[in-house]
C-alpha positions as CSV (number, residue, x, y, z in Angstrom):
1,X,0.2,0.0,-0.1
2,X,1.0,3.3,-0.6
3,X,1.4,6.1,2.2
4,X,-1.8,6.2,3.6
5,X,-3.6,5.3,0.4
6,X,-5.2,1.9,0.8
7,X,-5.0,0.1,-2.8
8,X,-8.0,0.7,-5.5
9,X,-8.1,-2.1,-7.3
10,X,-8.9,-4.4,-3.7
11,X,-11.7,-2.0,-3.2
12,X,-13.1,-2.7,-6.5
13,X,-13.0,-6.0,-6.0
14,X,-14.7,-6.1,-3.3
15,X,-16.9,-3.7,-3.9
16,X,-18.1,-5.8,-7.5
17,X,-17.9,-9.2,-5.6
18,X,-20.9,-7.9,-3.1
19,X,-22.8,-6.5,-6.1
20,X,-22.8,-9.8,-7.7
21,X,-23.8,-10.8,-4.4
22,X,-26.7,-8.4,-4.0
23,X,-27.8,-9.1,-7.2
24,X,-28.0,-13.0,-6.8
25,X,-30.1,-12.2,-3.6
26,X,-32.7,-9.7,-5.6
27,X,-32.5,-12.8,-8.3
28,X,-33.3,-15.1,-5.3
29,X,-36.4,-13.4,-4.0
30,X,-38.2,-13.1,-7.2
31,X,-37.3,-16.5,-8.0
32,X,-38.6,-18.3,-4.8
33,X,-40.5,-21.3,-5.1
34,X,-44.2,-21.5,-4.9
35,X,-46.6,-24.3,-4.1
36,X,-49.8,-25.1,-5.8
37,X,-52.2,-27.4,-4.1
38,X,-53.0,-30.1,-6.7
39,X,-55.4,-33.0,-7.0
40,X,-54.1,-36.4,-8.3
41,X,-57.8,-37.8,-9.8
42,X,-56.9,-41.3,-9.7
43,X,-56.0,-41.3,-6.1
44,X,-58.4,-38.8,-5.0
45,X,-55.3,-37.3,-2.9
46,X,-54.3,-33.5,-2.4
47,X,-50.4,-32.3,-2.9
48,X,-48.4,-30.0,-3.3
49,X,-46.5,-29.3,-6.0
50,X,-43.8,-26.6,-6.1
51,X,-42.5,-24.5,-8.7
52,X,-38.6,-24.9,-10.3
53,X,-35.3,-24.8,-7.3
54,X,-33.9,-21.5,-9.3
55,X,-33.9,-19.3,-5.9
56,X,-31.8,-21.7,-4.0
57,X,-29.0,-21.7,-6.4
58,X,-29.1,-17.6,-6.5
59,X,-28.9,-17.9,-2.7
60,X,-25.9,-19.7,-2.6
61,X,-24.4,-17.5,-5.1
62,X,-24.4,-14.9,-3.2
63,X,-23.4,-16.2,0.1
64,X,-20.4,-17.8,-1.7
65,X,-19.5,-14.0,-3.8
66,X,-19.9,-12.3,-0.4
67,X,-17.7,-14.9,1.3
68,X,-15.1,-14.3,-1.3
69,X,-15.6,-10.5,-0.7
70,X,-15.1,-11.1,2.7
71,X,-12.0,-13.3,2.7
72,X,-10.7,-11.1,0.2
73,X,-10.8,-8.0,2.6
74,X,-9.9,-10.1,5.6
75,X,-6.9,-11.4,4.1
76,X,-5.3,-8.0,2.6
77,X,-5.8,-6.7,5.9
78,X,-4.4,-10.0,8.2
79,X,-7.9,-9.4,9.8
80,X,-6.0,-6.6,11.4
81,X,-4.7,-8.7,14.2
82,X,-1.8,-9.7,12.2
83,X,0.8,-7.9,10.3
84,X,1.7,-4.0,11.2
85,X,0.2,-2.8,14.4
86,X,-2.3,0.2,14.1
87,X,-1.4,3.4,15.6
88,X,-3.9,4.6,18.2
89,X,-5.6,7.4,17.4
90,X,-8.9,8.0,15.7
91,X,-8.0,6.0,12.2
92,X,-7.5,3.2,14.4
93,X,-11.0,3.5,16.7
94,X,-12.4,3.7,13.7
95,X,-10.6,0.5,11.9
96,X,-12.1,-1.5,14.8
97,X,-15.4,-0.2,14.7
98,X,-16.1,-0.9,11.1
99,X,-14.1,-4.3,11.9
100,X,-16.6,-5.2,13.6
101,X,-20.1,-3.7,12.7
102,X,-18.8,-5.4,8.7
103,X,-18.4,-8.8,10.9
104,X,-21.8,-8.7,12.6
105,X,-23.6,-7.6,9.0
106,X,-21.8,-10.1,7.4
107,X,-22.6,-12.7,9.7
108,X,-26.5,-11.6,9.2
109,X,-26.5,-11.3,5.9
110,X,-24.3,-14.7,5.3
111,X,-27.2,-16.1,7.7
112,X,-30.1,-15.3,5.6
113,X,-28.6,-16.1,2.6
114,X,-27.9,-20.0,3.5
115,X,-31.0,-20.2,5.9
116,X,-33.5,-18.9,2.8
117,X,-31.5,-21.1,0.5
118,X,-31.8,-24.1,2.3
119,X,-35.5,-23.5,3.5
120,X,-36.3,-22.7,-0.4
121,X,-34.8,-26.1,-0.9
122,X,-36.3,-28.1,1.4
123,X,-40.0,-27.0,0.5
124,X,-38.9,-27.6,-3.6
125,X,-37.7,-30.8,-3.0
126,X,-39.9,-33.1,-1.0
127,X,-43.4,-33.0,-1.7
128,X,-45.8,-35.0,0.6
129,X,-49.2,-36.8,0.4
130,X,-51.6,-35.0,3.4
131,X,-55.3,-36.1,3.6
132,X,-55.9,-33.1,5.4
133,X,-59.0,-30.8,3.8
134,X,-57.5,-27.2,4.6
135,X,-54.1,-27.3,4.1
136,X,-52.0,-24.9,2.3
137,X,-48.4,-26.0,0.7
138,X,-45.5,-24.1,2.4
139,X,-43.3,-21.9,1.3
140,X,-40.3,-19.4,2.3
141,X,-41.4,-16.2,3.7
142,X,-41.2,-13.0,1.6
143,X,-38.0,-11.1,2.8
144,X,-35.8,-13.3,3.5
145,X,-33.5,-12.9,0.7
146,X,-34.3,-9.3,0.8
147,X,-33.1,-8.9,4.5
148,X,-29.7,-10.8,2.9
149,X,-29.5,-8.3,0.1
150,X,-29.5,-5.3,2.7
151,X,-27.2,-6.6,4.6
152,X,-24.6,-7.2,2.1
153,X,-25.0,-3.5,1.1
154,X,-24.3,-2.8,4.5
155,X,-21.3,-5.2,4.9
156,X,-20.3,-3.6,1.0
157,X,-20.0,0.1,2.6
158,X,-18.6,-0.9,6.2
159,X,-16.0,-2.6,4.7
160,X,-14.8,-0.2,2.4
161,X,-14.6,2.2,5.3
162,X,-13.0,-1.0,7.7
163,X,-10.1,-0.7,4.5
164,X,-9.7,2.6,3.9
165,X,-9.1,3.9,7.6
166,X,-6.7,0.6,8.4
167,X,-5.0,2.1,5.4
168,X,-4.5,5.1,7.1
169,X,-3.6,3.8,10.4
170,X,-0.8,1.6,9.1
171,X,0.3,4.1,7.1
172,X,0.3,6.2,10.3
173,X,2.2,3.7,12.4
174,X,4.5,3.1,9.6
175,X,5.4,7.0,9.1
176,X,5.5,6.9,13.4
177,X,8.1,4.1,13.3
178,X,10.4,5.3,10.7
179,X,10.4,8.8,12.7
180,X,11.5,6.7,16.0
181,X,14.2,5.2,14.3
182,X,15.6,8.4,12.8
183,X,15.4,9.8,16.5
184,X,16.9,7.2,18.0
185,X,20.0,6.5,15.9
186,X,21.1,10.5,16.0
187,X,21.9,10.2,19.6
188,X,24.0,7.5,19.4
189,X,27.5,7.6,19.3
190,X,30.1,6.3,20.2
191,X,33.2,7.8,22.3
192,X,36.6,7.5,21.8
């Protein structure tokens, strides 16, 4: 990284991965499985027939793209715990705040996406025969993938701010180390 500047390429790749995850989660919401009650005329039984299972694939895709974005950023910054120390100050404080906030939103987004994908796949895959008169075909509630999409965007914004403040905090720590190194060398002379 340059002095005080974050890598533009890393930010662009992380944002693009998050935007693809956002698109997949919106597509998953629009293509959720819906169940219809069908009557079998031969056996006089009713059962549920669900639409395609495309939403589960979109949900898993969104999950993986968001995971890769978070992994990229945490790999570059070494999860803030390993590598160069951060200089105390406002940039370090904001880095810590954005780090924990982005992890919280990331975990919520991933939970929504994977829960929606599995619940949608469950209802699509298994059809059951029921002899009850009043029953409805269960399907995934509206809003699971939308909630995941909202948290994907929140994660993206927090990750961008986290990375910018992290770069500033590491650059100022590096500049401080250089200044301390120069001042400590000046006063050390040998006596003859």
